[in-house]
C-alpha positions in Angstrom: -21.9 -10.6 -7.3 -22.0 -6.9 -8.3 -22.6 -5.9 -4.7 -19.5 -7.8 -3.6 -17.4 -6.1 -6.3 -18.7 -2.7 -5.2 -18.0 -3.5 -1.5 -14.4 -4.4 -2.4 -13.8 -1.2 -4.3 -15.3 0.9 -1.6 -13.2 -0.8 1.0 -10.0 -0.3 -1.0 -10.9 3.3 -1.6 -11.5 3.9 2.1 -8.3 2.3 3.2 -6.2 4.3 0.7 -8.1 7.6 1.3 -7.4 7.5 5.1 -3.7 7.5 4.5 -3.3 11.1 3.7 0.1 11.9 5.3 3.5 11.3 3.9 6.2 10.1 6.3 9.7 10.4 4.9 12.4 8.3 6.5 16.0 9.4 6.2 18.3 6.7 7.6 22.0 7.0 8.3 23.7 3.9 9.5 27.1 2.3 10.1 26.4 -1.3 9.1 27.9 -3.2 6.2 24.6 -5.0 6.1 21.5 -5.1 8.2 17.8 -4.9 8.4 15.4 -2.1 9.2 11.8 -2.3 10.5 9.3 0.6 11.1 6.0 0.2 12.9 3.3 2.9 13.1 1.1 2.2 16.1 2.2 -1.5 16.3 1.4 -2.1 12.6 4.5 -2.9 10.5 4.7 -0.2 7.9 8.2 -0.9 6.4 10.8 -3.6 6.3 13.9 -3.5 4.2 17.7 -4.2 3.9 20.4 -1.8 5.0 23.7 -1.8 3.1 26.8 0.2 3.7 30.2 0.7 2.1 33.6 1.2 3.6 35.0 4.8 3.4 38.5 5.9 4.2 38.7 8.6 6.9 39.3 11.9 5.4 39.7 10.2 2.0 43.4 9.2 2.8 43.7 7.3 6.1 43.5 3.5 5.5 41.3 3.0 8.6 37.9 2.6 7.0 34.5 3.6 8.4 31.3 1.9 7.4 28.4 4.1 6.4 25.2 3.9 4.5 22.0 5.7 4.0 18.4 4.9 3.1 15.5 7.1 2.1 11.9 5.8 2.1 8.4 7.3 1.9 5.5 5.8 3.7 1.8 6.8 3.7 0.1 7.1 7.1 -3.2 8.3 8.4 -3.5 11.8 9.9 -3.6 12.0 13.8 -1.2 11.2 16.6 1.0 8.1 16.1 3.8 6.3 17.8 6.6 5.3 15.4 8.9 2.5 16.4 12.1 1.8 14.5 14.3 -1.3 14.9 17.7 -1.8 13.2 19.8 -5.0 13.3 23.4 -5.3 12.1 25.1 -8.3 10.5 26.8 -9.0 13.9 23.4 -9.6 15.5 23.2 -6.4 17.5 19.7 -4.9 17.6 18.8 -1.3 18.4 15.3 0.0 18.9 13.7 3.4 19.6 10.2 4.9 19.6 9.1 8.5 18.9 5.6 10.0 19.0 4.4 12.5 16.5 1.3 14.4 15.3 0.4 14.2 11.7 -1.8 16.9 10.2 -4.1 16.1 7.3 -2.4 16.2 3.9 1.0 17.0 5.4 4.5 15.6 5.2 6.8 14.8 8.1 10.5 13.7 8.0 11.9 11.3 10.5 15.7 11.2 10.8 17.0 7.8 11.9 20.7 7.5 13.0 21.6 3.8 13.5 25.0 2.9 15.0 26.1 -0.4 16.6 25.7 1.0 20.1 22.6 3.2 19.7 19.7 4.2 17.5 18.3 7.8 17.7 15.2 9.2 16.2 14.3 12.9 15.6 11.8 14.9 13.6 13.3 17.2 11.0 11.8 20.6 10.5 8.2 21.4 10.9 5.4 19.5 9.3 4.8 20.8 5.9 1.5 20.8 4.1 1.3 19.0 0.8 0.0 21.0 -2.1 -3.7 20.5 -2.9 -4.2 18.7 -6.2 -5.5 20.8 -9.1 -9.0 19.5 -9.1 -7.7 16.3 -10.6 -9.9 13.4 -9.5 -8.4 10.6 -7.4 -7.5 7.4 -9.1 -10.6 5.7 -7.7 -13.0 8.2 -9.0 -11.2 8.4 -12.3 -11.4 4.7 -12.9 -14.5 3.7 -10.9 -16.9 4.2 -13.8 -14.7 2.0 -16.1 -14.4 -0.7 -13.4 -18.2 -0.7 -12.7 -19.0 -0.9 -16.4 -16.5 -3.7 -16.9 -18.1 -5.7 -14.0 -21.6 -5.0 -15.3 -20.6 -6.0 -18.8 -19.2 -9.3 -17.5 -22.4 -10.0 -15.6 -24.6 -9.2 -18.6 -22.3 -11.3 -20.9 -22.6 -14.3 -18.5 -26.4 -13.9 -18.3 -26.7 -13.7 -22.1 -24.6 -16.8 -22.6 -26.7 -18.7 -20.1 -29.9 -17.5 -21.7 -28.7 -18.5 -25.2 -27.8 -21.9 -23.9 -31.0 -22.6 -22.0 -33.7 -21.0 -24.2 -33.4 -23.7 -27.0 -33.7 -26.4 -24.3 -36.8 -24.7 -22.8 -38.4 -24.5 -26.3 -37.7 -28.2 -27.0 -39.1 -29.1 -23.6 -42.3 -27.1 -24.2 -42.8 -28.5 -27.7 -42.4 -32.1 -26.6 -44.7 -31.6 -23.6 -47.6 -30.0 -25.6 -49.9 -32.3 -27.4 -49.7 -32.1 -31.2 -53.0 -31.6 -33.0 -54.1 -34.6 -34.9 -54.8 -34.3 -38.5 -58.1 -35.7 -39.9 -57.7 -38.8 -41.9 
């Protein structure tokens, strides 16, 4: 049981530790409502709603323009990846584009997404920036691993103690009834 708990924690730690790059999405769109999907190397990394509002041209002209924006942050693994973005509008139109990018360890990349009814364009903004190194603060896993392992071990010991307290009296009664009692002289 303890081995299974340890394996699960190690697996979760490895999965989270490998995603050491921040991918920032900056989306501009012209939809009243829609949906956005983002895949990183064919794995769905994000899915969410797009909402826009009507704005008057130049603040005065009654002819309105729909516009909206979305900003999301995703964690990805370092290395070369293919990012695919798909946007669908309320009228059923679907636009899709793919872009490749290199992600250095512990860095941040920003992907600009411009979604219109007739096209979707992707572009990297600026150069990849390195994320600051943490100030020797332990990760959440190492910070709480000891507590988690002590909790699991305490639960196991508690279960074993409860079992022993329940079964020991039964064992004593069984031994006493099985052993012959000495006869007293008459």
